[in-house]
N, CA, C and O atoms as CSV, one atom per row, in Angstrom:
chain,resi,resn,atom,element,x,y,z
A,1,MET,N,N,-44.926,-5.565,-16.081
A,1,MET,CA,C,-44.897,-4.338,-15.939
A,1,MET,C,C,-45.987,-3.543,-17.135
A,1,MET,O,O,-46.029,-3.798,-18.339
A,2,SER,N,N,-46.612,-2.780,-16.571
A,2,SER,CA,C,-47.217,-1.652,-18.529
A,2,SER,C,C,-46.566,-1.096,-18.432
A,2,SER,O,O,-46.424,-0.602,-17.314
A,3,ASN,N,N,-45.778,-0.774,-19.348
A,3,ASN,CA,C,-45.219,0.657,-19.600
A,3,ASN,C,C,-45.959,1.686,-20.265
A,3,ASN,O,O,-46.614,1.229,-21.201
A,4,GLN,N,N,-46.110,3.240,-20.056
A,4,GLN,CA,C,-46.690,4.480,-20.727
A,4,GLN,C,C,-45.514,4.609,-22.240
A,4,GLN,O,O,-44.302,4.636,-22.025
A,5,VAL,N,N,-46.115,4.686,-23.849
A,5,VAL,CA,C,-45.063,4.427,-24.212
A,5,VAL,C,C,-45.688,5.080,-25.577
A,5,VAL,O,O,-46.771,4.694,-26.015
A,6,VAL,N,N,-44.875,6.155,-26.245
A,6,VAL,CA,C,-45.811,7.227,-27.575
A,6,VAL,C,C,-44.911,6.946,-28.679
A,6,VAL,O,O,-43.861,7.484,-29.029
A,7,ALA,N,N,-45.647,5.873,-29.186
A,7,ALA,CA,C,-44.651,5.343,-30.903
A,7,ALA,C,C,-44.744,6.349,-32.214
A,7,ALA,O,O,-45.659,7.092,-32.571
A,8,HIS,N,N,-43.491,6.096,-32.773
A,8,HIS,CA,C,-43.426,7.500,-33.827
A,8,HIS,C,C,-43.154,6.823,-34.945
A,8,HIS,O,O,-42.162,6.099,-35.032
A,9,PHE,N,N,-43.968,6.986,-35.861
A,9,PHE,CA,C,-43.986,5.581,-37.200
A,9,PHE,C,C,-43.352,6.826,-37.949
A,9,PHE,O,O,-43.397,8.052,-37.846
A,10,LEU,N,N,-42.512,5.528,-39.056
A,10,LEU,CA,C,-41.604,6.488,-40.149
A,10,LEU,C,C,-42.200,7.352,-41.077
A,10,LEU,O,O,-41.562,8.097,-41.822
A,11,ASN,N,N,-44.227,7.194,-41.010
A,11,ASN,CA,C,-44.822,7.676,-41.859
A,11,ASN,C,C,-45.518,8.987,-41.377
A,11,ASN,O,O,-46.568,9.442,-41.830
A,12,GLY,N,N,-44.592,9.625,-40.171
A,12,GLY,CA,C,-45.282,10.748,-39.235
A,12,GLY,C,C,-46.041,10.642,-37.855
A,12,GLY,O,O,-46.098,11.336,-36.840
A,13,THR,N,N,-46.724,9.186,-38.383
A,13,THR,CA,C,-48.322,9.303,-37.314
A,13,THR,C,C,-47.483,8.429,-36.362
A,13,THR,O,O,-46.458,7.789,-36.597
A,14,MET,N,N,-48.408,8.618,-34.870
A,14,MET,CA,C,-48.535,9.235,-33.621
A,14,MET,C,C,-49.573,7.725,-32.826
A,14,MET,O,O,-50.791,7.670,-33.000
A,15,VAL,N,N,-48.793,6.624,-31.983
A,15,VAL,CA,C,-50.187,6.413,-30.882
A,15,VAL,C,C,-49.415,6.386,-29.309
A,15,VAL,O,O,-48.296,5.975,-29.004
A,16,LYS,N,N,-49.936,6.681,-28.901
A,16,LYS,CA,C,-49.721,6.462,-27.185
A,16,LYS,C,C,-50.768,5.844,-26.618
A,16,LYS,O,O,-51.932,5.717,-27.000
A,17,GLY,N,N,-50.196,5.471,-25.642
A,17,GLY,CA,C,-50.789,4.347,-24.963
A,17,GLY,C,C,-50.023,3.487,-23.984
A,17,GLY,O,O,-48.966,4.016,-23.639
A,18,THR,N,N,-50.292,2.173,-23.379
A,18,THR,CA,C,-49.207,0.971,-22.266
A,18,THR,C,C,-48.859,0.129,-23.207
A,18,THR,O,O,-49.373,0.155,-24.325
A,19,SER,N,N,-48.067,-0.599,-22.896
A,19,SER,CA,C,-47.172,-1.178,-23.646
A,19,SER,C,C,-47.257,-2.616,-22.307
A,19,SER,O,O,-47.768,-2.465,-21.198
A,20,MET,N,N,-46.688,-3.776,-22.758
A,20,MET,CA,C,-46.528,-4.604,-21.430
A,20,MET,C,C,-45.608,-5.917,-22.272
A,20,MET,O,O,-45.048,-6.807,-21.632
A,21,ASP,N,N,-45.573,-5.824,-24.071
A,21,ASP,CA,C,-44.858,-6.889,-24.444
A,21,ASP,C,C,-43.653,-5.905,-25.763
A,21,ASP,O,O,-43.903,-5.961,-26.967
A,22,VAL,N,N,-42.806,-5.346,-25.379
A,22,VAL,CA,C,-42.256,-4.606,-26.480
A,22,VAL,C,C,-40.782,-5.276,-26.149
A,22,VAL,O,O,-40.310,-5.371,-25.016
A,23,ASP,N,N,-40.262,-5.642,-27.156
A,23,ASP,CA,C,-39.115,-6.559,-27.613
A,23,ASP,C,C,-38.400,-5.899,-28.876
A,23,ASP,O,O,-38.911,-5.590,-29.953
A,24,PRO,N,N,-36.699,-5.730,-28.330
A,24,PRO,CA,C,-36.417,-5.244,-29.705
A,24,PRO,C,C,-36.079,-6.419,-30.103
A,24,PRO,O,O,-35.872,-6.286,-31.309
A,25,LEU,N,N,-35.887,-7.562,-29.792
A,25,LEU,CA,C,-35.987,-9.163,-30.566
A,25,LEU,C,C,-37.198,-9.802,-31.178
A,25,LEU,O,O,-37.325,-10.966,-31.556
A,26,ARG,N,N,-38.160,-8.706,-31.204
A,26,ARG,CA,C,-39.487,-9.286,-31.876
A,26,ARG,C,C,-39.951,-8.745,-32.662
A,26,ARG,O,O,-39.659,-7.550,-32.610
A,27,PRO,N,N,-40.627,-9.020,-33.502
A,27,PRO,CA,C,-41.115,-7.786,-34.485
A,27,PRO,C,C,-42.243,-7.136,-34.592
A,27,PRO,O,O,-42.416,-6.249,-35.428
A,28,LEU,N,N,-43.241,-7.571,-33.636
A,28,LEU,CA,C,-44.150,-7.007,-33.666
A,28,LEU,C,C,-44.018,-6.339,-31.492
A,28,LEU,O,O,-43.149,-6.438,-30.626
A,29,CYS,N,N,-45.181,-5.834,-31.543
A,29,CYS,CA,C,-45.411,-5.093,-29.855
A,29,CYS,C,C,-47.100,-4.877,-30.157
A,29,CYS,O,O,-47.678,-4.935,-31.242
A,30,HIS,N,N,-47.638,-4.622,-28.861
A,30,HIS,CA,C,-49.249,-3.765,-28.816
A,30,HIS,C,C,-49.146,-3.101,-28.148
A,30,HIS,O,O,-48.352,-3.363,-27.244
A,31,ILE,N,N,-49.983,-1.574,-28.113
A,31,ILE,CA,C,-50.477,-0.722,-27.450
A,31,ILE,C,C,-51.655,-0.543,-27.166
A,31,ILE,O,O,-52.472,-0.547,-28.087
A,32,ARG,N,N,-51.891,-0.429,-26.433
A,32,ARG,CA,C,-53.806,0.005,-25.558
A,32,ARG,C,C,-53.539,1.318,-25.433
A,32,ARG,O,O,-52.630,1.902,-24.844
A,33,THR,N,N,-54.717,1.818,-26.249
A,33,THR,CA,C,-54.876,2.986,-26.163
A,33,THR,C,C,-56.087,3.364,-25.930
A,33,THR,O,O,-56.884,2.429,-25.858
A,34,LEU,N,N,-56.725,4.919,-25.713
A,34,LEU,CA,C,-57.286,5.210,-25.281
A,34,LEU,C,C,-58.738,5.211,-25.715
A,34,LEU,O,O,-59.827,5.023,-25.172
A,35,ASP,N,N,-58.179,5.575,-27.221
A,35,ASP,CA,C,-59.453,5.875,-28.144
A,35,ASP,C,C,-59.388,4.606,-29.504
A,35,ASP,O,O,-60.204,4.672,-30.423
A,36,LYS,N,N,-58.492,3.679,-29.463
A,36,LYS,CA,C,-58.277,2.806,-30.835
A,36,LYS,C,C,-58.491,1.023,-29.954
A,36,LYS,O,O,-58.579,-0.123,-30.394
A,37,GLY,N,N,-58.498,1.422,-29.040
A,37,GLY,CA,C,-58.247,-0.259,-28.533
A,37,GLY,C,C,-56.649,-0.690,-28.326
A,37,GLY,O,O,-55.675,0.038,-28.135
A,38,VAL,N,N,-56.729,-1.998,-28.422
A,38,VAL,CA,C,-55.404,-2.218,-28.629
A,38,VAL,C,C,-54.431,-2.062,-30.472
A,38,VAL,O,O,-55.151,-2.442,-31.395
A,39,VAL,N,N,-54.006,-1.916,-30.601
A,39,VAL,CA,C,-53.039,-1.298,-31.619
A,39,VAL,C,C,-52.143,-2.660,-31.730
A,39,VAL,O,O,-51.880,-3.310,-30.718
A,40,GLU,N,N,-51.827,-2.933,-32.643
A,40,GLU,CA,C,-50.681,-4.124,-32.917
A,40,GLU,C,C,-49.627,-2.955,-33.789
A,40,GLU,O,O,-49.926,-2.109,-34.631
A,41,VAL,N,N,-48.548,-3.256,-33.297
A,41,VAL,CA,C,-46.824,-2.326,-33.792
A,41,VAL,C,C,-46.296,-3.017,-34.315
A,41,VAL,O,O,-45.971,-3.946,-33.576
A,42,LYS,N,N,-45.830,-3.181,-35.721
A,42,LYS,CA,C,-44.474,-3.869,-36.367
A,42,LYS,C,C,-43.363,-3.038,-36.329
A,42,LYS,O,O,-43.247,-2.073,-37.086
A,43,LEU,N,N,-42.426,-3.396,-35.380
A,43,LEU,CA,C,-41.300,-2.415,-35.293
A,43,LEU,C,C,-40.524,-1.918,-36.154
A,43,LEU,O,O,-39.617,-1.108,-35.966
A,44,ALA,N,N,-40.974,-2.542,-37.414
A,44,ALA,CA,C,-40.247,-2.183,-38.605
A,44,ALA,C,C,-40.684,-0.864,-39.067
A,44,ALA,O,O,-39.829,-0.117,-39.543
A,45,GLU,N,N,-41.853,-0.495,-38.992
A,45,GLU,CA,C,-42.781,0.686,-39.538
A,45,GLU,C,C,-41.907,2.351,-38.518
A,45,GLU,O,O,-41.819,3.534,-38.846
A,46,LEU,N,N,-41.437,1.586,-37.268
A,46,LEU,CA,C,-41.354,2.650,-36.343
A,46,LEU,C,C,-40.232,3.537,-36.598
A,46,LEU,O,O,-39.304,3.194,-37.331
A,47,LYS,N,N,-40.288,4.736,-35.981
A,47,LYS,CA,C,-39.153,5.918,-36.009
A,47,LYS,C,C,-38.109,5.198,-34.799
A,47,LYS,O,O,-36.979,4.714,-34.734
A,48,SER,N,N,-39.149,5.441,-34.009
A,48,SER,CA,C,-39.057,4.866,-31.964
A,48,SER,C,C,-40.340,5.245,-31.586
A,48,SER,O,O,-41.318,5.761,-32.127
A,49,LEU,N,N,-39.860,4.594,-29.876
A,49,LEU,CA,C,-40.583,4.094,-29.225
A,49,LEU,C,C,-40.197,4.758,-28.035
A,49,LEU,O,O,-39.250,4.635,-27.258
A,50,TYR,N,N,-41.170,5.482,-28.102
A,50,TYR,CA,C,-40.513,6.379,-26.225
A,50,TYR,C,C,-41.281,6.276,-25.200
A,50,TYR,O,O,-42.442,6.626,-24.986
A,51,PHE,N,N,-40.272,5.606,-24.423
A,51,PHE,CA,C,-41.436,4.945,-22.885
A,51,PHE,C,C,-41.132,6.118,-22.312
A,51,PHE,O,O,-40.085,6.743,-22.486
A,52,VAL,N,N,-42.565,6.605,-21.232
A,52,VAL,CA,C,-42.118,7.885,-21.178
A,52,VAL,C,C,-43.029,7.907,-19.483
A,52,VAL,O,O,-43.900,7.144,-19.064
A,53,LYS,N,N,-42.405,9.057,-18.862
A,53,LYS,CA,C,-42.975,8.961,-17.510
A,53,LYS,C,C,-44.641,9.574,-17.495
A,53,LYS,O,O,-45.303,9.519,-16.458
A,54,ASP,N,N,-45.115,10.064,-18.582
A,54,ASP,CA,C,-46.399,11.465,-18.348
A,54,ASP,C,C,-46.781,11.237,-19.865
A,54,ASP,O,O,-46.247,12.188,-20.436
A,55,LEU,N,N,-47.443,10.450,-20.834
A,55,LEU,CA,C,-48.740,10.922,-21.881
A,55,LEU,C,C,-49.105,11.901,-22.130
A,55,LEU,O,O,-49.421,11.980,-23.317
A,56,VAL,N,N,-49.333,13.365,-21.208
A,56,VAL,CA,C,-49.269,14.214,-21.944
A,56,VAL,C,C,-47.873,14.748,-21.586
A,56,VAL,O,O,-47.920,15.977,-21.648
A,57,GLY,N,N,-46.846,14.387,-21.293
A,57,GLY,CA,C,-45.848,15.339,-21.509
A,57,GLY,C,C,-45.718,16.830,-21.071
A,57,GLY,O,O,-46.428,17.686,-21.599
A,58,LYS,N,N,-45.126,17.030,-20.443
A,58,LYS,CA,C,-43.759,18.707,-20.819
A,58,LYS,C,C,-43.964,19.404,-21.527
A,58,LYS,O,O,-43.533,20.363,-20.887
A,59,SER,N,N,-44.422,19.988,-22.766
A,59,SER,CA,C,-44.119,20.578,-23.885
A,59,SER,C,C,-43.415,22.385,-23.259
A,59,SER,O,O,-42.704,23.124,-23.940
A,60,THR,N,N,-43.689,22.540,-22.461
A,60,THR,CA,C,-42.816,23.454,-21.511
A,60,THR,C,C,-41.525,23.173,-21.241
A,60,THR,O,O,-40.857,24.184,-21.022
A,61,HIS,N,N,-40.911,22.096,-21.178
A,61,HIS,CA,C,-39.364,21.546,-21.077
A,61,HIS,C,C,-38.992,21.485,-21.986
A,61,HIS,O,O,-39.285,20.894,-23.026
A,62,LYS,N,N,-37.995,22.368,-21.546
A,62,LYS,CA,C,-36.726,22.260,-22.762
A,62,LYS,C,C,-35.311,20.804,-22.356
A,62,LYS,O,O,-34.931,20.720,-21.188
A,63,GLU,N,N,-34.953,20.220,-22.998
A,63,GLU,CA,C,-34.366,18.873,-22.660
A,63,GLU,C,C,-32.833,20.318,-22.773
A,63,GLU,O,O,-32.572,21.382,-23.333
A,64,SER,N,N,-32.377,19.529,-22.002
A,64,SER,CA,C,-30.843,19.305,-21.449
A,64,SER,C,C,-30.378,18.314,-22.755
A,64,SER,O,O,-31.027,17.416,-23.292
A,65,LYS,N,N,-29.073,18.793,-23.048
A,65,LYS,CA,C,-27.981,18.222,-24.454
A,65,LYS,C,C,-27.090,18.000,-23.231
A,65,LYS,O,O,-26.454,16.966,-23.435
A,66,VAL,N,N,-26.818,18.460,-22.211
A,66,VAL,CA,C,-25.585,18.305,-21.447
A,66,VAL,C,C,-25.651,17.138,-20.312
A,66,VAL,O,O,-26.551,16.901,-19.507
A,67,PRO,N,N,-24.434,16.504,-20.509
A,67,PRO,CA,C,-24.745,14.822,-19.171
A,67,PRO,C,C,-24.640,15.755,-17.964
A,67,PRO,O,O,-24.081,16.829,-18.186
A,68,GLU,N,N,-25.199,15.468,-16.401
A,68,GLU,CA,C,-25.114,15.464,-15.392
A,68,GLU,C,C,-23.667,14.643,-14.822
A,68,GLU,O,O,-23.714,13.414,-14.867
A,69,GLU,N,N,-22.606,15.183,-14.380
A,69,GLU,CA,C,-21.812,14.202,-14.058
A,69,GLU,C,C,-21.922,12.959,-12.981
A,69,GLU,O,O,-21.193,11.967,-12.954
A,70,ALA,N,N,-23.288,13.342,-11.884
A,70,ALA,CA,C,-23.650,12.959,-10.913
A,70,ALA,C,C,-24.801,11.950,-11.462
A,70,ALA,O,O,-25.692,12.556,-10.866
A,71,ASP,N,N,-25.125,11.469,-11.762
A,71,ASP,CA,C,-26.035,10.948,-12.858
A,71,ASP,C,C,-25.882,9.518,-13.293
A,71,ASP,O,O,-25.516,9.089,-14.387
A,72,THR,N,N,-26.295,8.773,-12.042
A,72,THR,CA,C,-25.963,7.362,-12.042
A,72,THR,C,C,-25.906,6.358,-13.543
A,72,THR,O,O,-25.252,5.517,-14.159
A,73,ARG,N,N,-27.711,7.587,-13.547
A,73,ARG,CA,C,-28.011,6.385,-15.000
A,73,ARG,C,C,-27.083,6.395,-16.465
A,73,ARG,O,O,-27.471,5.991,-17.561
A,74,LEU,N,N,-25.877,6.924,-16.162
A,74,LEU,CA,C,-25.147,7.088,-17.241
A,74,LEU,C,C,-23.899,6.308,-17.114
A,74,LEU,O,O,-22.996,6.381,-17.947
A,75,ARG,N,N,-23.867,5.715,-16.280
A,75,ARG,CA,C,-22.528,5.185,-15.967
A,75,ARG,C,C,-21.965,3.834,-16.492
A,75,ARG,O,O,-22.417,2.822,-15.955
A,76,GLY,N,N,-21.014,3.684,-17.495
A,76,GLY,CA,C,-20.366,2.659,-18.327
A,76,GLY,C,C,-21.497,3.001,-19.864
A,76,GLY,O,O,-21.259,2.436,-20.931
A,77,ALA,N,N,-22.328,3.693,-19.750
A,77,ALA,CA,C,-22.868,4.667,-21.326
A,77,ALA,C,C,-21.865,5.665,-21.979
A,77,ALA,O,O,-21.220,6.586,-21.477
A,78,HIS,N,N,-21.925,5.254,-23.092
A,78,HIS,CA,C,-21.472,6.097,-24.225
A,78,HIS,C,C,-22.399,7.038,-24.724
A,78,HIS,O,O,-23.550,6.660,-24.939
A,79,GLY,N,N,-21.957,8.608,-25.013
A,79,GLY,CA,C,-22.528,9.245,-25.326
A,79,GLY,C,C,-22.984,9.495,-26.665
A,79,GLY,O,O,-22.110,9.996,-27.372
A,80,ILE,N,N,-23.995,9.313,-27.180
A,80,ILE,CA,C,-24.522,9.307,-28.713
A,80,ILE,C,C,-25.105,10.633,-29.368
A,80,ILE,O,O,-24.990,11.429,-28.436
A,81,GLN,N,N,-25.637,11.300,-30.381
A,81,GLN,CA,C,-26.127,11.931,-31.206
A,81,GLN,C,C,-26.537,11.729,-32.391
A,81,GLN,O,O,-25.954,11.897,-33.463
A,82,LEU,N,N,-27.942,11.227,-32.077
A,82,LEU,CA,C,-28.858,11.128,-33.932
A,82,LEU,C,C,-29.229,12.151,-34.445
A,82,LEU,O,O,-29.738,13.187,-34.015
A,83,LYS,N,N,-28.817,11.637,-35.807
A,83,LYS,CA,C,-30.027,12.591,-36.861
A,83,LYS,C,C,-30.667,11.856,-37.235
A,83,LYS,O,O,-30.233,11.105,-38.108
A,84,PHE,N,N,-32.200,11.693,-36.686
A,84,PHE,CA,C,-32.733,11.505,-38.186
A,84,PHE,C,C,-33.329,11.510,-38.906
A,84,PHE,O,O,-33.577,12.657,-39.277
A,85,LEU,N,N,-33.861,10.688,-39.498
A,85,LEU,CA,C,-34.416,11.022,-41.334
A,85,LEU,C,C,-35.143,12.712,-41.189
A,85,LEU,O,O,-34.836,13.818,-41.633
A,86,ASP,N,N,-36.301,12.142,-40.270
A,86,ASP,CA,C,-37.117,13.480,-40.635
A,86,ASP,C,C,-36.540,14.600,-40.363
A,86,ASP,O,O,-37.177,15.537,-40.843
A,87,GLY,N,N,-35.250,15.041,-39.583
A,87,GLY,CA,C,-34.527,16.213,-39.088
A,87,GLY,C,C,-34.733,16.139,-37.507
A,87,GLY,O,O,-34.218,17.029,-36.829
A,88,GLU,N,N,-35.462,15.122,-36.884
A,88,GLU,CA,C,-35.082,15.379,-35.434
A,88,GLU,C,C,-33.818,15.162,-34.889
A,88,GLU,O,O,-33.129,14.170,-35.127
A,89,HIS,N,N,-33.596,15.833,-34.360
A,89,HIS,CA,C,-31.955,15.263,-33.495
A,89,HIS,C,C,-31.929,14.970,-32.058
A,89,HIS,O,O,-32.347,15.736,-31.189
A,90,LEU,N,N,-31.499,14.007,-31.895
A,90,LEU,CA,C,-31.535,12.866,-29.885
A,90,LEU,C,C,-30.427,13.136,-29.448
A,90,LEU,O,O,-29.553,12.833,-30.261
A,91,VAL,N,N,-29.966,13.666,-28.330
A,91,VAL,CA,C,-29.014,13.555,-27.360
A,91,VAL,C,C,-28.915,12.533,-26.617
A,91,VAL,O,O,-29.682,12.705,-25.669
A,92,GLY,N,N,-28.263,11.335,-26.511
A,92,GLY,CA,C,-28.401,10.515,-25.113
A,92,GLY,C,C,-27.846,9.469,-24.822
A,92,GLY,O,O,-28.611,8.744,-25.457
A,93,VAL,N,N,-27.246,8.887,-24.449
A,93,VAL,CA,C,-26.335,8.060,-24.355
A,93,VAL,C,C,-27.093,6.166,-24.219
A,93,VAL,O,O,-28.089,5.559,-23.826
A,94,THR,N,N,-25.816,5.966,-24.836
A,94,THR,CA,C,-26.238,3.812,-24.850
A,94,THR,C,C,-25.566,3.127,-24.468
A,94,THR,O,O,-24.441,3.610,-24.347
A,95,HIS,N,N,-25.681,1.823,-24.083
A,95,HIS,CA,C,-25.034,0.694,-24.109
A,95,HIS,C,C,-24.165,-0.205,-24.739
A,95,HIS,O,O,-23.109,-0.823,-24.607
A,96,GLN,N,N,-25.277,0.053,-25.620
A,96,GLN,CA,C,-25.046,-0.613,-26.958
A,96,GLN,C,C,-23.734,0.326,-27.845
A,96,GLN,O,O,-24.009,1.526,-27.856
A,97,PHE,N,N,-22.760,0.077,-28.370
A,97,PHE,CA,C,-22.285,1.142,-28.674
A,97,PHE,C,C,-20.822,0.261,-29.154
A,97,PHE,O,O,-20.082,-0.327,-28.366
A,98,PRO,N,N,-20.638,0.350,-30.672
A,98,PRO,CA,C,-21.941,1.411,-31.918
A,98,PRO,C,C,-22.433,1.013,-31.795
A,98,PRO,O,O,-22.237,0.039,-31.068
A,99,PRO,N,N,-23.716,1.264,-32.361
A,99,PRO,CA,C,-25.137,0.832,-32.236
A,99,PRO,C,C,-25.381,0.095,-33.737
A,99,PRO,O,O,-25.083,0.714,-34.758
A,100,ARG,N,N,-25.863,-1.077,-33.793
A,100,ARG,CA,C,-25.126,-2.016,-34.922
A,100,ARG,C,C,-25.934,-2.145,-35.290
A,100,ARG,O,O,-26.142,-1.917,-36.482
A,101,LYS,N,N,-27.104,-2.711,-34.232
A,101,LYS,CA,C,-28.268,-3.570,-34.593
A,101,LYS,C,C,-29.164,-3.027,-34.917
A,101,LYS,O,O,-29.014,-1.816,-35.077
A,102,ALA,N,N,-30.509,-3.607,-35.172
A,102,ALA,CA,C,-31.420,-2.830,-36.182
A,102,ALA,C,C,-32.235,-2.134,-34.762
A,102,ALA,O,O,-32.743,-1.015,-34.844
A,103,PHE,N,N,-32.262,-2.603,-34.019
A,103,PHE,CA,C,-32.690,-1.504,-32.468
A,103,PHE,C,C,-32.480,-1.237,-31.550
A,103,PHE,O,O,-32.162,-2.189,-30.837
A,104,PHE,N,N,-32.480,-0.560,-31.216
A,104,PHE,CA,C,-31.320,0.107,-30.086
A,104,PHE,C,C,-31.753,1.188,-28.850
A,104,PHE,O,O,-32.219,2.248,-29.266
A,105,PHE,N,N,-31.688,1.094,-27.908
A,105,PHE,CA,C,-32.318,1.763,-26.384
A,105,PHE,C,C,-31.141,2.809,-26.601
A,105,PHE,O,O,-30.068,2.506,-27.122
A,106,VAL,N,N,-31.460,4.044,-26.150
A,106,VAL,CA,C,-30.916,5.696,-25.850
A,106,VAL,C,C,-31.322,6.172,-24.591
A,106,VAL,O,O,-32.516,6.172,-24.290
A,107,ILE,N,N,-30.524,6.543,-23.887
A,107,ILE,CA,C,-31.210,7.100,-22.514
A,107,ILE,C,C,-31.201,8.169,-22.398
A,107,ILE,O,O,-30.209,8.378,-21.700
A,108,PRO,N,N,-31.749,9.268,-22.659
A,108,PRO,CA,C,-32.041,11.065,-22.735
A,108,PRO,C,C,-30.795,11.534,-21.068
A,108,PRO,O,O,-30.890,11.102,-19.920
A,109,VAL,N,N,-29.938,12.364,-21.559
A,109,VAL,CA,C,-28.656,13.151,-20.789
A,109,VAL,C,C,-29.383,13.500,-19.907
A,109,VAL,O,O,-28.973,13.450,-18.747
A,110,ASP,N,N,-31.175,14.132,-20.319
A,110,ASP,CA,C,-31.443,15.056,-19.519
A,110,ASP,C,C,-32.630,14.805,-18.494
A,110,ASP,O,O,-33.778,14.785,-18.938
A,111,PRO,N,N,-32.336,14.562,-16.785
A,111,PRO,CA,C,-32.725,13.913,-15.933
A,111,PRO,C,C,-34.064,14.003,-15.617
A,111,PRO,O,O,-34.778,13.217,-14.995
A,112,GLN,N,N,-34.398,15.459,-16.316
A,112,GLN,CA,C,-35.875,16.122,-15.427
A,112,GLN,C,C,-37.310,15.585,-17.276
A,112,GLN,O,O,-38.511,15.824,-17.405
A,113,SER,N,N,-36.456,14.966,-18.111
A,113,SER,CA,C,-36.609,14.857,-18.717
A,113,SER,C,C,-38.297,13.928,-19.435
A,113,SER,O,O,-38.723,13.211,-18.529
A,114,ASN,N,N,-38.876,13.861,-20.252
A,114,ASN,CA,C,-40.513,13.285,-20.064
A,114,ASN,C,C,-40.097,11.693,-20.205
A,114,ASN,O,O,-40.881,10.919,-19.656
A,115,ASN,N,N,-38.865,11.062,-20.931
A,115,ASN,CA,C,-38.915,10.366,-21.599
A,115,ASN,C,C,-37.763,9.281,-20.577
A,115,ASN,O,O,-36.764,9.647,-19.957
A,116,SER,N,N,-38.079,8.524,-20.641
A,116,SER,CA,C,-36.942,7.511,-20.089
A,116,SER,C,C,-36.012,6.769,-20.363
A,116,SER,O,O,-35.072,6.274,-19.740
A,117,ARG,N,N,-36.373,6.748,-21.348
A,117,ARG,CA,C,-35.104,5.419,-22.734
A,117,ARG,C,C,-36.603,5.371,-23.876
A,117,ARG,O,O,-37.829,5.439,-23.786
A,118,ILE,N,N,-35.385,5.186,-25.081
A,118,ILE,CA,C,-35.999,5.253,-26.175
A,118,ILE,C,C,-36.090,3.574,-26.762
A,118,ILE,O,O,-35.506,2.584,-26.322
A,119,LEU,N,N,-36.691,3.649,-27.482
A,119,LEU,CA,C,-36.151,2.457,-28.470
A,119,LEU,C,C,-35.845,3.101,-30.195
A,119,LEU,O,O,-36.741,3.662,-30.824
A,120,VAL,N,N,-34.997,2.973,-30.535
A,120,VAL,CA,C,-34.679,3.493,-31.652
A,120,VAL,C,C,-34.584,3.117,-33.342
A,120,VAL,O,O,-33.402,3.214,-33.673
A,121,ASN,N,N,-35.304,2.787,-34.310
A,121,ASN,CA,C,-35.402,1.995,-35.074
A,121,ASN,C,C,-33.718,2.746,-36.065
A,121,ASN,O,O,-33.536,3.916,-36.403
A,122,ARG,N,N,-32.697,1.431,-36.291
A,122,ARG,CA,C,-31.897,2.250,-36.469
A,122,ARG,C,C,-31.998,2.255,-38.773
A,122,ARG,O,O,-31.067,1.998,-39.537
A,123,ALA,N,N,-32.993,2.518,-39.026
A,123,ALA,CA,C,-33.406,2.489,-40.120
A,123,ALA,C,C,-34.169,3.730,-40.231
A,123,ALA,O,O,-35.032,3.983,-41.071
A,124,ALA,N,N,-33.773,4.429,-39.341
A,124,ALA,CA,C,-34.980,6.000,-39.283
A,124,ALA,C,C,-33.476,6.632,-38.911
A,124,ALA,O,O,-33.416,7.592,-38.143
A,125,VAL,N,N,-32.714,6.269,-39.275
A,125,VAL,CA,C,-31.599,7.458,-37.922
A,125,VAL,C,C,-30.833,7.581,-39.614
A,125,VAL,O,O,-30.704,6.574,-40.310
A,126,LYS,N,N,-30.377,8.990,-40.088
A,126,LYS,CA,C,-29.683,9.317,-40.852
A,126,LYS,C,C,-28.385,9.311,-40.627
A,126,LYS,O,O,-27.500,9.300,-41.482
A,127,GLU,N,N,-28.248,9.318,-39.297
A,127,GLU,CA,C,-26.915,9.901,-38.285
A,127,GLU,C,C,-26.444,9.421,-37.338
A,127,GLU,O,O,-27.339,9.238,-36.513
A,128,VAL,N,N,-25.407,9.071,-36.946
A,128,VAL,CA,C,-25.050,8.687,-35.060
A,128,VAL,C,C,-23.593,9.352,-35.388
A,128,VAL,O,O,-22.670,9.209,-36.189
A,129,LEU,N,N,-23.918,10.077,-34.395
A,129,LEU,CA,C,-22.295,10.204,-34.067
A,129,LEU,C,C,-21.977,10.234,-33.111
A,129,LEU,O,O,-22.995,10.388,-32.435
A,130,GLY,N,N,-20.769,10.164,-32.211
A,130,GLY,CA,C,-20.201,9.905,-30.833
A,130,GLY,C,C,-20.095,10.568,-30.198
A,130,GLY,O,O,-20.673,11.622,-30.462
A,131,GLU,N,N,-19.101,10.491,-28.550
A,131,GLU,CA,C,-19.554,11.704,-27.984
A,131,GLU,C,C,-18.365,12.431,-28.332
A,131,GLU,O,O,-18.394,13.639,-28.094
A,132,ASP,N,N,-17.523,12.041,-28.748
A,132,ASP,CA,C,-16.502,13.214,-29.803
A,132,ASP,C,C,-16.769,14.057,-30.973
A,132,ASP,O,O,-16.012,14.783,-31.617
A,133,GLY,N,N,-18.236,13.749,-31.123
A,133,GLY,CA,C,-18.847,14.680,-32.601
A,133,GLY,C,C,-18.381,13.615,-33.520
A,133,GLY,O,O,-18.675,14.109,-34.608
A,134,LYS,N,N,-17.942,12.684,-33.721
A,134,LYS,CA,C,-17.266,12.341,-35.197
A,134,LYS,C,C,-18.137,11.317,-35.246
A,134,LYS,O,O,-18.654,10.842,-34.235
A,135,PRO,N,N,-18.429,10.775,-36.813
A,135,PRO,CA,C,-19.962,9.988,-37.022
A,135,PRO,C,C,-19.502,7.901,-36.738
A,135,PRO,O,O,-18.452,7.271,-36.618
A,136,VAL,N,N,-20.188,7.736,-36.743
A,136,VAL,CA,C,-20.221,6.419,-36.693
A,136,VAL,C,C,-20.870,5.302,-37.395
A,136,VAL,O,O,-22.059,5.325,-37.714
A,137,PRO,N,N,-19.890,4.100,-37.684
A,137,PRO,CA,C,-20.457,3.646,-38.524
A,137,PRO,C,C,-21.792,2.801,-38.813
A,137,PRO,O,O,-22.079,2.475,-39.965
């Protein structure tokens, strides 16, 4: 199955397209773009890889930072706040807590988010806070 993805690189560049081979345990994936053809992506060069519902996005949507209790996507997950080295702040949940692996997935708490899940490069994260607001090693 093909996934729509938006790759944010550590150097600030971005690539949008579709991918069928994203695996956090493999060093590479490929993104088929509309303008550049197939682009080989080294996961170590990524800040994050957003699995999106729509490649255009919703620029007017303001992301909720508070989980809805009835949201079944959040069952068994741990709240997490990420502060990236570039200043971006992300609030979501993860099933891999604490996130000690080089790459881990985060699900946005906002069910209306254009992002369905996000693969995060731990090396791009300045600080991880748990749901209690305390730093996670």
